[in-house]
N, C-alpha and C positions, 0 to 999 in steps of 0.2 A: 504493500500500500504506500509506503514511503516513496519508493521509486516511481510508482505510477503517478502519485500526486505531484512529484517533482517534474515529471514530463508534461503534465497537462495544466499546471497552475497558471502558466503565462497565457494560456488560451481562455482562461476563465475571467469573466468580468468581476470587478471589485463589488463586494456585497452579494455575490451569488452564493447559493446554498448547495453544499455537497451532500448527497444522500447515499448512504452505504450501510451494509449489514454489520452485525455485531463483531464479525471477524476482524474488522479494521478499527474497532472501537478501543483505541489505546491513547493514553494521556498525551504522549509526545506528538502523535498525529493530530489529535484535536487541537492541541496548543499551537501547532504550526499553521493550521488552517486559520485560527483566530489571529495569529501574528500577521498573516497575509491579508487581513481585512476581508475575510470571507466567513461564511457560516457553515454549520454542519447540522445534519439530522441523521441519527443512527439509532440502532436498537441496543438496548442496555443488556449486558450479561447479568442475569438474575442471581441474587445471593440470599442468605438466610434472613436478612433484614427485610428484603422484599417479600419473602414468604409470610412474615409476621403481618405485613401490611395487607397482603392478599387475604389472610385469614380474617381480617376485620372488615372485609368488603361489605358495603351496604348500599342499596339503591337510593337510600335517603341522603347519604353523605357524599356519594360520587355523582358527578354531573352526567346526566343522560344526553348523549350526543346522537343517538339513532335508536328510537324506540322500537322500530320495526325489527331491527337486527339484535336488539337488546344490548347495545353498546354503551358503556359508561367510562368516564375518565376522572382520574384524580391527579391534579397538578401539584408537584412539589418543587418549590423554588430553592435555589442555593445561589451564592454570589456569582458563580461562573456557569452554572448549568441549570437547566429546567428539565425535570423528569416528568414525563407524561405516562401515568400508569393507566392501562386500558383493560377492561373486561369486555369480552364479546360472547354473548349467549350463543351466537351462531358458531363461533370457534369452539366453545365449550362442548356443544353437541357433537361437532365433528371429531374432536379429540376423544370424547367419551366413547363414541362408536368405534374408533380405532382401538381403544383400550379393551373394549368388550370383545372385539374380534380376536385380539391377541390372547385374551383370557380363555376363550373357547378353544383356540388352537392349542394352548398349553394343556388344557384339560384333556383334549383329544389325544395328545401325545402321551400324557401320564396314563390314560386308560389303555392305550396301546401297549405301553411298557408293562403295566400291571397284567394285562392279558398274556403277554409273552412269559412273564415270570410264573404265572399260575400254570401255564401249559408246558413249562420247562424248555422253552425254545431258546435258541442261541441269541445272544444280544445282537441287536442291529449294529451295523458298522459304525454309526455315528456315536455309539456309546463305548466303542473300543479304541485302543491306542494303535494308531496306524504306523507301527514301526516294528519290523521283524526282529530287531535287536533288543527289544524291550519285552520282558516277560512280566505280565501283570495279572493279578487276580482281582477282578472287579465284581463287587456285589452292590446291587441297586435295589431299592425298595421305594414304594410310594406310600402316601398317606390315605389312599383311596379305600383301603380295607377298614379304616377307622371312621371315615366321614362320608357323608352323602355328596352327590354331585353339586347340589345347591350350596352346601357349606364350602366345598372346594372352590366353586366359582366366587363366593364371597371373599375367600382368602386371596384368590388371584386378583380380584378387583381392588382389594385394599392395597396389595403390594404393587399393583399397576398404576395407581394414581399418586400424584405428587402434591396436589393442592394448587398447582400452577395452571391447571387446565382452564383454558379460556382467557388467561391473563398474559399480557406482554407489556413491555415498557420501552418507550422511545425517549431519547434524550437529545437536547439541542441547546445551543447557546442563546437561542431566541425565545422570547415569550410570545407565543402564538395561540390562536384559538385551537382547542383540541381537535375539532373536526378537520381543520385545515392541516394540522400536523399528520393526522391519520391518512388523509387523502394524498398529501405530498409523499409520504413514505411508500404508500401503495403504488404510486406512479412509477417507481423504479422497476416494477414488474415488467414494464414495456421493454426496458433495456435488457433485463434478464432473459426474457423470451427471445429477444433478438440473438443474444449470445448462445442460447440453447439451440436455436435454429441453425446458427452458423456451425456449431459443433456437431449436432446430430444429423440434421437434414442435409446441409451442404457438405459436411465432412471435412472441415479444415483442421481438425485435431486428431492425432498429433501431426505436426508439420515435419515430415520426414525428409528433410533436406539439410545440406551442410553449408550452403553459401547464402550470403545476405540477399543476393538477387533471387535465389530460389524461394526464400521466405516471402519476399515482396510479391513474387509471381503467384504463389499459392494464395496469399491474402487478396491479391487483385482479382483473381479468378473467383474466389469465394465471395468477394464483395459484389462482383457483377452478377453472380448467380443469385445471391440473396436479394439484390435490387430487382431482378426479374421476378422472383417469387413474391416480393412485397408488392410490386405493381400489379401482379396478377391477382393477389388477394384483395387489393383495393377495388379492382374491376369485377370481382366475383362476389355475388350475393346469393345466399348468405355465406360468409367466409367460414363460419363455424363448422360447416359440413364439408369443407374442402381440405383434404390432406395435402401436404407439400408434395 
């Protein structure tokens, strides 16, 4: 991120806002952006103090920014940063469905193992050590003989949740309207989809060439191909039903 920012900062207008994910959320990077008279909006890496705040979530004390999607925000100010804590009912439902799917998968796996144990079958390969030079005696057992499927699912659900479901935090040096902050951050999805298309559909990764001209050549062809795809998408309705 440091090198990328160094390469592009002279092309950015003063007062512009850089939007990026939590991977580049480092103090020295944020400070350098501020020192260059520019702004940032990024996602915060959550910690235990954030978990305590999430545990105290209340629709009465958090500002409702989208009633239809069940989205709320709590703004926390500091001398150099503004933390925007969000809760999304829509995101919560999505993450809980994912957790439920994982729990059912783990229960199915445990029942399969229990069935193999009861029938005296050989352990499946994924439970064994895949090295002919290592001799190991492995003994596995499940809790399914002691509890019902419903209790097992309750245990998996409890272990599968963190208390962060539906929550996320954005941080910026600017004091803005929470709805504007959320909208700005989500706008970066456009650039991410473009990179994804360049990598997967156009196929510019990895660039298997050893010369600088070779790299530029691959990128130029990839850019022209992506331009053609993008123009075609603009002219095609509805674009959602059109695969690249």
